[in-house]
LUMLOKE-291128 format. One record per residue (C-alpha): x, y negated, z; residue in three letters; residue number from 1. Coordinates in nm, 2 decimals, decimal comma, padded with zeros to 4 digits. Example, Ala and Ser with C-alpha at 12.3 -4.5 7.8 and 13.67 -1.06 7.14 Angstrom:
        u        v        w   code   pos
    01,23    00,45    00,78    ala     1
    01,37    00,11    00,71    ser     2
END
This chain:
        u        v        w   code   pos
    11,21   -15,81    06,97    met     1
    10,99   -15,50    06,92    asp     2
    10,73   -15,49    07,20    leu     3
    10,73   -15,11    07,21    thr     4
    11,10   -15,10    07,26    leu     5
    11,08   -15,36    07,53    leu     6
    10,81   -15,16    07,72    ser     7
    11,03   -14,85    07,70    gln     8
    11,32   -15,05    07,84    glu     9
    11,10   -15,17    08,12    trp    10
    10,99   -14,82    08,21    leu    11
    11,35   -14,71    08,22    ile    12
    11,43   -15,01    08,44    tyr    13
    11,15   -14,92    08,68    leu    14
    11,27   -14,56    08,71    arg    15
    11,64   -14,62    08,74    ser    16
    11,69   -14,99    08,85    gly    17
    11,40   -15,02    09,09    arg    18
    11,37   -14,65    09,20    ser    19
    10,99   -14,67    09,15    val    20
    10,81   -14,34    09,19    ser    21
    10,73   -14,15    08,87    lys    22
    10,35   -14,17    08,95    his    23
    10,37   -14,55    08,98    thr    24
    10,57   -14,57    08,65    val    25
    10,31   -14,36    08,48    ala    26
    10,03   -14,57    08,62    ala    27
    10,20   -14,90    08,51    tyr    28
    10,26   -14,75    08,16    his    29
    09,89   -14,66    08,13    his    30
    09,78   -15,00    08,26    asp    31
    10,01   -15,18    08,01    trp    32
    09,88   -14,97    07,72    gln    33
    09,52   -15,06    07,82    gln    34
    09,62   -15,43    07,84    phe    35
    09,77   -15,43    07,49    ile    36
    09,48   -15,23    07,34    ala    37
    09,23   -15,49    07,48    phe    38
    09,42   -15,79    07,33    phe    39
    09,47   -15,62    07,00    gln    40
    09,09   -15,59    06,97    thr    41
    09,04   -15,93    07,13    tyr    42
    09,28   -16,11    06,90    cys    43
    09,21   -15,90    06,59    gly    44
    09,57   -15,83    06,51    his    45
    09,87   -15,63    06,65    pro    46
    10,03   -15,78    06,96    ile    47
    10,39   -15,88    06,95    asp    48
    10,61   -16,09    07,18    leu    49
    10,51   -16,42    07,03    pro    50
    10,14   -16,32    07,07    ser    51
    10,20   -16,24    07,44    leu    52
    10,34   -16,59    07,49    lys    53
    10,03   -16,75    07,34    lys    54
    09,78   -16,57    07,57    ile    55
    09,59   -16,83    07,78    lys    56
    09,43   -16,81    08,12    ile    57
    09,09   -16,80    07,96    thr    58
    09,20   -16,50    07,76    asp    59
    09,32   -16,32    08,08    leu    60
    08,99   -16,39    08,24    arg    61
    08,82   -16,22    07,95    ser    62
    09,04   -15,92    08,00    trp    63
    08,94   -15,90    08,37    leu    64
    08,57   -15,95    08,28    ala    65
    08,59   -15,67    08,03    asp    66
    08,73   -15,44    08,30    arg    67
    08,44   -15,54    08,52    tyr    68
    08,19   -15,46    08,25    gln    69
    08,35   -15,12    08,21    gln    70
    08,30   -15,05    08,58    asp    71
    08,66   -15,03    08,67    phe    72
    08,68   -15,06    09,05    asn    73
    08,87   -15,35    09,21    thr    74
    09,16   -15,14    09,33    arg    75
    09,22   -15,01    08,98    ser    76
    09,21   -15,37    08,84    thr    77
    09,44   -15,50    09,11    ala    78
    09,69   -15,23    09,03    arg    79
    09,66   -15,30    08,65    ser    80
    09,72   -15,67    08,71    leu    81
    10,02   -15,58    08,93    ser    82
    10,17   -15,36    08,65    gly    83
    10,11   -15,62    08,38    val    84
    10,27   -15,89    08,60    lys    85
    10,57   -15,66    08,66    asn    86
    10,63   -15,64    08,28    phe    87
    10,61   -16,01    08,24    phe    88
    10,86   -16,05    08,52    arg    89
    11,09   -15,81    08,33    phe    90
    11,06   -16,03    08,03    leu    91
    11,16   -16,33    08,24    gln    92
    11,47   -16,14    08,37    gln    93
    11,57   -16,06    08,01    gln    94
    11,55   -16,43    07,93    gly    95
    11,26   -16,37    07,68    leu    96
    11,00   -16,57    07,87    leu    97
    11,00   -16,89    08,08    asp    98
    10,66   -16,89    08,24    cys    99
    10,32   -16,75    08,17    his   100
    09,95   -16,79    08,28    pro   101
    09,95   -16,43    08,40    ile   102
    10,13   -16,54    08,72    phe   103
    09,84   -16,78    08,80    met   104
    09,59   -16,49    08,80    val   105
    09,50   -16,38    09,15    arg   106
    09,42   -16,02    09,22    pro   107
    09,06   -15,93    09,31    pro   108
    08,99   -15,92    09,68    arg   109
    08,99   -15,57    09,80    leu   110
    08,75   -15,44    10,05    lys   111
    08,93   -15,27    10,33    arg   112
    08,82   -14,91    10,37    thr   113
    08,91   -14,69    10,66    leu   114
    09,06   -14,35    10,60    pro   115
    08,82   -14,06    10,66    arg   116
    08,99   -13,78    10,85    pro   117
    08,85   -13,43    10,91    leu   118
    08,75   -13,35    11,26    ser   119
    08,98   -13,12    11,46    thr   120
    08,73   -12,84    11,43    glu   121
    08,69   -12,89    11,05    gln   122
    09,07   -12,89    11,00    thr   123
    09,13   -12,58    11,21    leu   124
    08,84   -12,39    11,03    thr   125
    08,98   -12,50    10,69    leu   126
    09,33   -12,37    10,77    leu   127
    09,19   -12,05    10,90    lys   128
    08,94   -11,97    10,62    asp   129
    09,09   -12,12    10,30    ile   130
    09,28   -11,79    10,20    pro   131
    08,94   -11,63    10,16    gln   132
    08,85   -11,83    09,84    ile   133
    09,14   -11,66    09,64    ser   134
    09,12   -11,30    09,51    gln   135
    09,50   -11,27    09,52    gln   136
    09,63   -11,25    09,87    lys   137
    09,95   -11,44    09,79    trp   138
    09,76   -11,73    09,64    val   139
    09,54   -11,75    09,95    gly   140
    09,85   -11,75    10,18    gln   141
    10,01   -12,02    09,96    arg   142
    09,72   -12,25    10,00    asp   143
    09,71   -12,19    10,37    arg   144
    10,08   -12,26    10,41    ala   145
    10,06   -12,57    10,19    leu   146
    09,77   -12,73    10,38    phe   147
    09,92   -12,63    10,72    ile   148
    10,24   -12,80    10,61    leu   149
    10,06   -13,12    10,51    ile   150
    09,85   -13,13    10,83    tyr   151
    10,15   -13,07    11,06    ser   152
    10,38   -13,33    10,89    thr   153
    10,15   -13,59    10,73    gly   154
    10,31   -13,53    10,39    leu   155
    10,15   -13,66    10,08    arg   156
    10,04   -13,38    09,85    leu   157
    10,30   -13,48    09,58    gly   158
    10,58   -13,48    09,85    glu   159
    10,48   -13,13    09,96    ala   160
    10,46   -12,99    09,60    leu   161
    10,80   -13,14    09,51    ser   162
    10,98   -12,92    09,78    leu   163
    11,21   -12,64    09,67    asn   164
    11,27   -12,30    09,83    tyr   165
    11,60   -12,42    09,99    asp   166
    11,41   -12,63    10,24    val   167
    11,33   -12,31    10,44    leu   168
    11,69   -12,32    10,56    lys   169
    11,60   -12,63    10,77    ala   170
    11,53   -12,57    11,13    arg   171
    11,37   -12,85    11,33    gln   172
    11,33   -13,12    11,07    tyr   173
    11,26   -13,15    10,70    leu   174
    11,41   -13,43    10,50    thr   175
    11,15   -13,58    10,26    ile   176
    11,21   -13,81    09,97    gln   177
    10,91   -14,03    09,96    gly   178
    10,79   -14,34    09,77    lys   179
    11,07   -14,55    09,63    gly   180
    11,31   -14,27    09,69    asp   181
    11,31   -14,35    10,06    lys   182
    11,41   -14,05    10,28    cys   183
    11,26   -13,97    10,62    arg   184
    11,26   -13,67    10,85    gln   185
    10,95   -13,49    10,97    val   186
    10,91   -13,20    11,22    pro   187
    10,93   -12,85    11,09    phe   188
    10,74   -12,64    11,34    leu   189
    10,82   -12,27    11,38    pro   190
    10,46   -12,19    11,31    met   191
    10,48   -12,37    10,98    val   192
    10,80   -12,19    10,89    gln   193
    10,64   -11,86    10,97    ala   194
    10,34   -11,94    10,74    glu   195
    10,58   -12,04    10,45    leu   196
    10,79   -11,73    10,50    gln   197
    10,49   -11,51    10,49    gln   198
    10,38   -11,68    10,16    tyr   199
    10,72   -11,63    10,01    cys   200
    10,72   -11,26    10,10    gln   201
    10,38   -11,21    09,93    leu   202
    10,46   -11,42    09,62    cys   203
    10,53   -11,19    09,32    pro   204
    10,79   -11,43    09,17    phe   205
    11,16   -11,43    09,28    pro   206
    11,29   -11,73    09,47    phe   207
    11,63   -11,90    09,44    gln   208
    11,76   -12,21    09,61    ala   209
    11,61   -12,46    09,36    his   210
    11,30   -12,26    09,27    thr   211
    10,99   -12,47    09,35    pro   212
    10,85   -12,37    09,69    leu   213
    10,49   -12,37    09,59    phe   214
    10,42   -12,18    09,27    leu   215
    10,12   -12,14    09,04    gly   216
    09,99   -11,81    08,91    ile   217
    10,23   -11,84    08,61    lys   218
    10,54   -11,89    08,82    gly   219
    10,57   -12,27    08,76    gln   220
    10,56   -12,55    09,02    arg   221
    10,21   -12,58    09,16    leu   222
    10,03   -12,88    09,01    ser   223
    09,84   -13,15    09,20    leu   224
    09,53   -13,07    09,00    ser   225
    09,53   -12,70    09,10    val   226
    09,59   -12,79    09,47    ala   227
    09,30   -13,03    09,46    asp   228
    09,08   -12,78    09,28    arg   229
    09,15   -12,52    09,55    gln   230
    09,04   -12,76    09,82    met   231
    08,73   -12,85    09,62    gln   232
    08,63   -12,48    09,59    arg   233
    08,67   -12,45    09,97    tyr   234
    08,47   -12,76    10,06    arg   235
    08,18   -12,65    09,84    glu   236
    08,17   -12,32    10,01    leu   237
    08,21   -12,46    10,36    ala   238
    07,97   -12,75    10,31    gly   239
    08,24   -13,01    10,38    leu   240
    08,20   -13,37    10,24    pro   241
    08,34   -13,48    09,91    asp   242
    08,62   -13,67    10,08    trp   243
    08,77   -13,35    10,22    ala   244
    09,08   -13,35    10,00    thr   245
    09,44   -13,26    10,06    pro   246
    09,51   -13,63    10,13    his   247
    09,24   -13,62    10,40    ala   248
    09,47   -13,37    10,58    leu   249
    09,74   -13,64    10,59    arg   250
    09,48   -13,89    10,74    his   251
    09,37   -13,62    10,98    ser   252
    09,73   -13,57    11,10    cys   253
    09,78   -13,94    11,16    ala   254
    09,44   -13,99    11,33    thr   255
    09,47   -13,69    11,56    his   256
    09,82   -13,80    11,66    leu   257
    09,69   -14,15    11,73    met   258
    09,42   -14,02    11,96    arg   259
    09,66   -13,81    12,15    ala   260
    09,96   -14,04    12,17    ser   261
    09,89   -14,39    12,05    gly   262
    10,24   -14,40    11,92    asp   263
    10,19   -14,63    11,62    leu   264
    10,56   -14,67    11,54    arg   265
    10,62   -14,29    11,55    gly   266
    10,33   -14,23    11,32    ile   267
    10,47   -14,50    11,08    gln   268
    10,80   -14,31    11,06    glu   269
    10,62   -13,98    11,02    leu   270
    10,40   -14,10    10,73    leu   271
    10,68   -14,30    10,56    gly   272
    10,49   -14,63    10,56    his   273
    10,71   -14,93    10,47    ala   274
    10,50   -15,17    10,68    ser   275
    10,35   -15,12    11,03    leu   276
    10,04   -15,30    10,91    ser   277
    09,96   -15,00    10,68    thr   278
    09,97   -14,76    10,98    thr   279
    09,76   -14,99    11,20    gln   280
    09,45   -14,88    11,00    ile   281
    09,46   -14,56    11,21    tyr   282
    09,40   -14,77    11,53    thr   283
    09,08   -14,89    11,36    asp   284
    08,98   -14,53    11,29    val   285
    09,05   -14,44    11,65    asp   286
    08,85   -14,74    11,79    asn   287
    08,56   -14,64    11,56    lys   288
    08,57   -14,29    11,70    his   289
    08,59   -14,42    12,06    leu   290
    08,28   -14,64    12,00    met   291
    08,08   -14,34    11,86    arg   292
    08,17   -14,14    12,17    val   293
    08,08   -14,43    12,40    tyr   294
    07,74   -14,49    12,23    gln   295
    07,66   -14,12    12,24    ala   296
    07,76   -14,05    12,60    ala   297
    07,78   -14,36    12,82    his   298
    07,46   -14,44    13,02    pro   299
    07,49   -14,81    12,97    arg   300
    07,49   -14,78    12,59    ser   301
    07,13   -14,67    12,61    lys   302
    07,00   -14,98    12,77    ser   303
END
């Protein structure tokens, strides 16, 4: 069978049969194209299904070594390997493959990194001052409302930008469709509602029920890149570190809640983590903060 057609069927299967997020599907597609491009150069001929079956473990190690030489980080390589394995599993399910050396390849060991939240002071200053970077008042209020929403709910940036205008009908809670099409509810504070209403009143574009809530200057749904760029402009003006991103507000929400409540299970539900172990990383962040406070203030830490 044609490998291009098979890969297209695989992507359709991921989107419909597995309910994989569109971002993951796009990443897997990109990773698969890179994999095929490498082996076409490596083998010196176009890659088809019989060629895939002939790939050996030594060939796969050459692929991984090539990624290392190109300075791909370990997380990127681990994701690429996961995507490629997913395609080979799809081939197995279709009865086109029995076994393959790809399943013997172990992912690179990932170094566990702690999320880096903004301090409470940095967060509140950001939310207060960010409208000043935009010449258009409605754009400044849009950015303020967007980042307040993320900080108050722990939403991912993509989740926030996917909302439509009709969510403003909600009262106490917002229903969010997260990764894997899993739904969860997050608090919808009156203060956040007021900020969003003010933005909508200033916005020059008309809103209907299914109009995107956050709009760009051309009246289309605000893109991830523009939201990131707005934060970048602000952090350069305010002297914030490079890791002060919209996603850092999600980390800040979780970290500040952990310090105040210690409710790990509640934070897991808020963030939409499938596993509690993912949320536990915020206890490490909180312990690290506690140790810094101790070393700076406790008399016994000086001896």
